Structures are given as structure tokens and as C-alpha cells.
C-alpha positions as a printed NumPy array, in Angstrom:
array([[ 14.469,  15.718, -18.944],
       [ 11.657,  13.452, -20.124],
       [ 11.714,   9.789, -19.069],
       [ 11.961,   7.047, -21.636],
       [  8.659,   5.32 , -22.275],
       [  9.356,   2.196, -20.196],
       [ 11.924,   3.636, -17.803],
       [ 11.298,   2.239, -14.303],
       [ 10.444,   4.505, -11.386],
       [ 13.264,   4.282,  -8.849],
       [ 12.291,   4.473,  -5.161],
       [ 15.222,   5.158,  -2.804],
       [ 15.711,   2.475,  -0.146],
       [ 18.058,   1.907,   2.758],
       [ 20.91 ,  -0.582,   2.713],
       [ 19.882,  -4.22 ,   3.102],
       [ 19.354,  -5.384,   6.673],
       [ 18.843,  -8.935,   7.903],
       [ 16.08 ,  -9.643,  10.413],
       [ 16.774, -12.951,  12.224],
       [ 13.973, -15.507,  12.043],
       [ 13.34 , -15.288,  15.793],
       [ 12.705, -11.52 ,  15.388],
       [ 10.272, -11.839,  12.461],
       [  7.336, -10.714,  14.621],
       [  8.86 ,  -7.218,  14.702],
       [  7.675,  -6.93 ,  11.078],
       [  3.941,  -6.464,  10.622],
       [  1.412,  -7.153,   7.901],
       [ -1.498,  -4.711,   8.158],
       [ -4.804,  -6.428,   7.258],
       [ -6.478,  -4.958,   4.148],
       [ -3.535,  -2.635,   3.385],
       [ -1.946,  -4.71 ,   0.641],
       [ -3.04 ,  -7.454,  -1.711],
       [ -4.258, -10.625,  -0.023],
       [ -1.74 , -13.295,   0.896],
       [ -1.654, -16.016,  -1.78 ],
       [ -0.932, -19.518,  -0.371],
       [ -0.117, -20.918,  -3.84 ],
       [  2.387, -18.12 ,  -4.461],
       [  3.921, -18.702,  -1.042],
       [  4.493, -22.397,  -1.848],
       [  6.142, -21.461,  -5.155],
       [  8.381, -18.949,  -3.386],
       [  9.361, -21.579,  -0.808],
       [ 10.437, -23.918,  -3.618],
       [ 12.312, -21.059,  -5.313],
       [ 14.145, -20.09 ,  -2.118],
       [ 15.173, -23.714,  -1.495],
       [ 16.64 , -23.887,  -5.014],
       [ 18.048, -20.38 ,  -5.612],
       [ 18.173, -18.721,  -2.229],
       [ 16.654, -15.3  ,  -1.536],
       [ 17.192, -13.033,  -4.551],
       [ 15.107, -10.034,  -3.468],
       [ 14.276,  -8.111,  -0.295],
       [ 11.125,  -7.445,   1.67 ],
       [ 10.305,  -3.713,   1.624],
       [  9.348,  -2.111,   4.935],
       [  8.337,   1.327,   6.251],
       [  8.651,   2.643,   9.788],
       [  5.45 ,   4.512,  10.544],
       [  2.95 ,   5.563,  13.202],
       [  0.058,   5.665,  10.713],
       [ -1.509,   2.473,  12.079],
       [ -2.508,   2.774,  15.725],
       [ -0.281,   5.741,  16.591],
       [  2.739,   3.646,  17.629],
       [  5.929,   3.055,  15.654],
       [  5.662,  -0.103,  13.593],
       [  7.735,  -1.78 ,  10.887],
       [  5.114,  -2.439,   8.224],
       [  5.681,  -4.609,   5.141],
       [  4.519,  -2.85 ,   1.967],
       [  6.054,  -5.18 ,  -0.643],
       [  7.155,  -8.785,  -0.507],
       [  4.479, -10.004,   1.907],
       [  4.318, -13.429,   0.24 ],
       [  8.116, -13.741,   0.36 ],
       [  8.025, -12.798,   4.047],
       [  5.475, -15.552,   4.743],
       [  7.54 , -18.064,   2.749],
       [ 10.705, -17.248,   4.716],
       [  8.848, -17.46 ,   8.039],
       [  7.48 , -20.89 ,   7.125],
       [ 11.027, -21.98 ,   6.215],
       [ 12.297, -20.475,   9.494],
       [ 14.83 , -18.374,   7.597],
       [ 16.239, -14.91 ,   8.214],
       [ 14.519, -12.085,   6.336],
       [ 16.403,  -9.545,   4.176],
       [ 14.693,  -6.146,   4.264],
       [ 15.12 ,  -2.603,   2.987],
       [ 13.392,   0.455,   4.401],
       [ 11.553,   3.055,   2.324],
       [ 10.788,   6.503,   3.702],
       [  7.226,   7.833,   3.485],
       [  5.766,  11.161,   4.55 ],
       [  1.993,  10.601,   4.429],
       [ -0.412,   7.686,   4.177],
       [ -1.045,   8.717,   0.556],
       [  2.707,   8.61 ,  -0.101],
       [  2.865,   5.15 ,   1.49 ],
       [  0.108,   3.698,  -0.683],
       [  1.48 ,   5.353,  -3.843],
       [  4.898,   3.79 ,  -3.239],
       [  3.329,   0.475,  -2.319],
       [  1.429,   0.481,  -5.629],
       [  4.604,   1.27 ,  -7.592],
       [  6.562,  -1.469,  -5.834],
       [  3.846,  -4.083,  -6.281],
       [  3.439,  -3.155,  -9.947],
       [  6.776,  -4.788, -10.734],
       [  4.917,  -8.114, -10.944],
       [  1.365,  -7.017, -11.734],
       [ -0.006,  -3.486, -12.015],
       [ -2.4  ,  -2.361,  -9.323],
       [ -6.044,  -2.226, -10.335],
       [ -8.695,   0.249,  -9.228],
       [ -9.849,  -2.418,  -6.758],
       [ -6.368,  -2.61 ,  -5.194],
       [ -6.348,   1.137,  -4.487],
       [ -9.82 ,   0.998,  -2.937],
       [ -8.778,  -2.008,  -0.861],
       [ -5.624,  -0.295,   0.429],
       [ -7.203,   3.045,   1.332],
       [-10.243,   1.356,   2.918],
       [ -7.997,   0.352,   5.819],
       [ -7.726,   3.998,   6.92 ],
       [-10.412,   5.972,   5.037],
       [-14.184,   5.433,   5.587],
       [-14.993,   6.822,   2.116],
       [-13.093,   3.927,   0.534],
       [-14.587,   1.449,   2.981],
       [-18.017,   2.606,   1.764],
       [-16.973,   1.932,  -1.851],
       [-16.008,  -1.623,  -0.907],
       [-19.304,  -2.168,   0.899],
       [-21.248,  -0.858,  -2.102],
       [-19.352,  -3.283,  -4.344],
       [-20.31 ,  -6.158,  -2.042],
       [-23.961,  -5.049,  -2.01 ],
       [-24.142,  -4.52 ,  -5.782],
       [-22.048,  -7.417,  -7.061],
       [-23.108,  -6.992, -10.689],
       [-22.059,  -3.328, -10.894],
       [-18.427,  -2.661, -11.818],
       [-16.326,  -0.249,  -9.777],
       [-16.413,   2.563, -12.406],
       [-20.227,   2.524, -12.235],
       [-20.229,   2.543,  -8.434],
       [-17.708,   5.382,  -8.44 ],
       [-19.863,   7.439, -10.803],
       [-22.859,   7.058,  -8.499],
       [-20.847,   7.698,  -5.327],
       [-18.925,  10.772,  -6.472],
       [-21.815,  13.224,  -6.186],
       [-21.411,  16.235,  -8.443],
       [-17.61 ,  16.14 ,  -8.214],
       [-16.849,  13.862, -11.178],
       [-13.788,  15.726, -12.512],
       [-10.652,  13.599, -12.182],
       [-12.433,  11.072,  -9.983],
       [-10.258,   8.109, -11.046],
       [ -7.052,  10.022, -10.332],
       [ -8.438,  11.167,  -6.975],
       [ -9.124,   7.562,  -5.952],
       [ -5.484,   6.628,  -6.611],
       [ -4.28 ,   9.667,  -4.644],
       [ -6.444,   8.882,  -1.607],
       [ -8.581,  11.98 ,  -2.209],
       [-11.917,  10.362,  -3.05 ],
       [-14.851,  11.867,  -1.145],
       [-18.21 ,  10.148,  -0.972],
       [-21.362,  12.08 ,  -1.84 ],
       [-24.623,  11.733,   0.089],
       [-25.07 ,   8.16 ,   1.365],
       [-28.828,   8.233,   0.775],
       [-28.448,   9.636,  -2.738],
       [-25.645,   7.195,  -3.605],
       [-27.718,   4.19 ,  -2.541],
       [-30.699,   5.464,  -4.53 ],
       [-28.582,   5.859,  -7.671],
       [-27.004,   2.422,  -7.256],
       [-30.382,   0.726,  -6.856],
       [-31.645,   2.501,  -9.97 ],
       [-28.502,   1.598, -11.94 ],
       [-28.789,  -2.008, -10.818],
       [-32.344,  -2.083, -12.213],
       [-31.188,  -0.317, -15.373],
       [-28.541,  -2.919, -16.224],
       [-30.792,  -5.764, -15.164],
       [-33.274,  -4.616, -17.824],
       [-30.881,  -3.852, -20.681],
       [-28.502,  -6.741, -19.915],
       [-25.109,  -6.885, -18.235],
       [-23.085,  -8.462, -21.015],
       [-21.708,  -5.32 , -22.661],
       [-18.153,  -3.992, -22.456],
       [-17.217,  -1.613, -19.654],
       [-16.8  ,   1.398, -21.958],
       [-20.434,   1.127, -23.019],
       [-21.555,   0.612, -19.439],
       [-19.74 ,   3.782, -18.371],
       [-21.423,   5.653, -21.233],
       [-24.896,   4.382, -20.245],
       [-24.172,   5.209, -16.604],
       [-23.185,   8.798, -17.354],
       [-26.22 ,   9.298, -19.614],
       [-28.603,   7.871, -17.032],
       [-27.133,   9.816, -14.097],
       [-27.266,  13.051, -16.112],
       [-30.901,  12.351, -16.949],
       [-31.665,  11.489, -13.307],
       [-30.169,  14.765, -12.095],
       [-32.277,  16.743, -14.575],
       [-35.482,  14.975, -13.53 ],
       [-34.97 ,  15.668,  -9.843],
       [-37.988,  15.015,  -7.617],
       [-40.278,  14.518, -10.626],
       [-38.587,  11.238, -11.554],
       [-40.679,   8.041, -11.371],
       [-38.472,   4.957, -11.357],
       [-41.404,   2.599, -11.837],
       [-42.526,   4.404, -15.01 ],
       [-38.949,   4.602, -16.278],
       [-38.401,   0.851, -15.909],
       [-41.534,   0.158, -17.937],
       [-40.4  ,   2.639, -20.603],
       [-36.915,   1.13 , -20.726],
       [-38.192,  -2.433, -21.076],
       [-40.402,  -1.33 , -23.977],
       [-37.563,   0.397, -25.839],
       [-34.663,  -2.032, -25.605],
       [-34.032,  -1.679, -29.341],
       [-32.82 ,   1.873, -28.615],
       [-30.248,   0.694, -26.039],
       [-27.638,  -1.24 , -28.005],
       [-24.145,  -1.902, -26.615],
       [-22.572,  -2.055, -30.058],
       [-24.022,   1.237, -31.33 ],
       [-23.548,   4.088, -28.871],
       [-25.11 ,   7.452, -29.833],
       [-23.346,  10.786, -29.146],
       [-23.2  ,  12.012, -25.557],
       [-26.463,  13.607, -24.5  ],
       [-28.679,  11.854, -27.021],
       [-29.856,   9.164, -24.618],
       [-30.508,  11.827, -21.986],
       [-33.068,  13.372, -24.329],
       [-34.494,   9.975, -25.2  ],
       [-34.867,   8.965, -21.54 ],
       [-36.829,  12.174, -20.915],
       [-39.642,  10.787, -23.092],
       [-40.467,   8.099, -20.508],
       [-43.403,  10.123, -19.139]])
């Protein structure tokens, strides 16, 4: 039977358990796994708990995924956990069962989405704690601050572009050649520096796909220096508000010689 449009996804949990304050160190927060701790949110939660008590539980998994030893890892409610620890209060928890690291992060994303949906960046951040391909994506984002994640992903995916966004969320992203990825990112950084970075992301994704397609066709014959000169001289043809059909810019770029 089909779900209603806004029907919530229900994740089975154990019965509520209470962890005494003096045992709170048996619960662990794994660095980089979840969203960053927010001190402002923690202070608000402390005020809320003082007024209303604890109205929700911290969600925990028992797993050996991190370091090979059994750990009780918090996957939702990390700010509430920190608030209760600072108040020296007992911590209500529920356990969720997971089968794989991908299953863990998928459930963590669903649980955290109750307050604010996970972004592409959140998935990259979570998987980077255990997958070097995702760590590389984060490092590329730090190196190329002005390039959005969809552009970096397009350059880093190699020839396997089918379903790349879905693969990132499933933990199945695989990085292409490091040398080739860095070359593409440097070229794309120059490209957007010349045409301007103020356009909407849909147009930037279009320009990225057109440029990368053109770059692949040029192969070893491509001259980036000549292309930059050509691009700077033809900015009237690259307009964010008037995108031509797919493939048209590829043909236009080929005239740079």
C-alpha cells in the first residue's frame, strides 16, 4: 500500500532506558559522524528541560563499526545529551538496530530530519568519518571554497555520473582519478571565476556538465590557457538567465582554437 504524502517513516526502537548521570560516559559521540554540536541549541535545551522536563529520548546504537569494539553511539539527540550532562541529569535513551554502516547513516539522517532535513553536506560529513572517498570530497570543498558540492561531485565522479547524488546518500560514492579530479576542479574554478559566481545552482550545474563534456571530448589536445582567453572574450554567450539546450555550449566551446 502506498504511503500518504507526508506520512512519517517509523524506525523501530527499544523500550526507554535510563542511563544515570554518573554512567553518561558509556554513551559516545563519534567526531564527524553527526552534525556539529551547537552550544546555542544546548543552552536552549537546558532552559527547556528546566521548565518542561525531558520530553524526548536520545537515540543510540550498539555497534562495532568504530574501532572494532562494542560501543553505545549516539546517532540522534546529541545536543540533548550534552544539555543533560551539563545539568548533571539522568539520560533517557532508546536503542535502534542497524546492520551496516550505510544503514546506520541512513537511519541517522531520517531521525535528524525531524527537525531539519539533512543536506548533501551532512551526508558527506557523516560518511567521511569512515570512507576516504567522502573525506576527499570534504577536502576538495575546503580547497575550492567557491565551488558548490554538486560541481565538485560532477568533477570527482569520473565517468560514472548516473545516480551520483543517490549514491552519495547511500554511501556508495566512488572517487575517480585524483589527478584528473584536481585538474577538472582547477579548470572549473577558473571557468566560474571568469564568467562570475553569482548565478543560481541549476545554471552552474548546467555549465559544469557542458564544460566537462567538452573537456572529455578535447582530451590531450585541450589548451586551458587558450580556452580562458576565448571564454573571457565571449562572455555575452554565457548568460545565467538564458541557458541554451544541452550540448549547444559544448559545440560553442569547441571553437576556442
